[in-house]
C-alpha positions in Angstrom: 61.5 3.0 -25.5 58.9 4.1 -23.0 55.3 3.6 -24.1 53.3 6.9 -24.3 49.7 7.2 -23.1 46.8 7.8 -25.3 44.8 11.0 -25.0 41.9 9.0 -23.5 44.2 7.6 -20.8 45.5 11.1 -20.0 41.9 12.4 -19.8 40.9 9.6 -17.5 43.7 10.6 -15.1 42.7 14.2 -15.3 39.1 13.5 -14.6 39.9 11.2 -11.6 42.3 13.9 -10.3 39.6 16.5 -10.6 37.2 14.4 -8.7 39.7 13.9 -5.9 40.4 17.6 -5.8 36.7 18.5 -5.6 36.3 16.0 -2.8 39.1 17.7 -0.9 41.5 14.7 -1.2 44.7 16.7 -2.0 47.0 13.7 -1.3 44.9 11.5 -3.7 44.9 14.3 -6.2 48.7 14.6 -6.1 49.2 10.8 -6.3 46.9 10.6 -9.3 48.1 13.6 -11.3 51.7 12.3 -11.1 50.6 9.3 -13.2 50.0 11.5 -16.2 53.1 12.1 -18.3 54.8 15.4 -17.7 55.2 17.2 -21.0 58.8 17.2 -22.2 59.1 20.9 -22.3 58.1 21.1 -18.6 60.4 18.2 -17.7 63.3 20.1 -19.3 62.5 23.3 -17.3 62.1 21.3 -14.1 65.4 19.6 -14.7 67.1 23.0 -15.1 65.4 24.5 -12.0 65.5 21.6 -9.5 67.9 19.1 -11.0 67.5 15.7 -12.4 67.7 13.8 -9.1 64.9 15.9 -7.6 62.8 15.4 -10.7 63.2 11.6 -10.4 62.3 11.7 -6.7 59.2 13.7 -7.5 57.6 10.5 -8.8 56.3 12.2 -11.9 55.7 10.2 -15.1 58.6 11.1 -17.3 57.9 8.7 -20.2 57.2 11.3 -22.8 60.4 13.2 -21.9 62.4 10.0 -22.1 60.8 9.3 -25.5 61.8 12.7 -26.8 65.2 13.3 -25.1 66.4 9.7 -24.7 66.8 7.4 -21.8 69.8 9.2 -20.2 68.6 12.7 -20.5 68.3 13.4 -16.8 71.9 12.6 -16.1 73.2 14.5 -19.1 74.3 18.1 -18.5 
């Protein structure tokens, strides 16, 4: 089962991403923010809108969605 991040770990990512955004480093911002787990409800919506394969290719952290929906949830219809 995937390990979930603590609130402190999520906040640290958000703070770092915010610093990069303020510095005008949009690529660094995007790279950093993808490390934070996508909330399961958003992952489910993204899967419905763009498909499971595109969601995987996005590079987003899907650990919380996997914990909630199970490991094969992206390939399930």
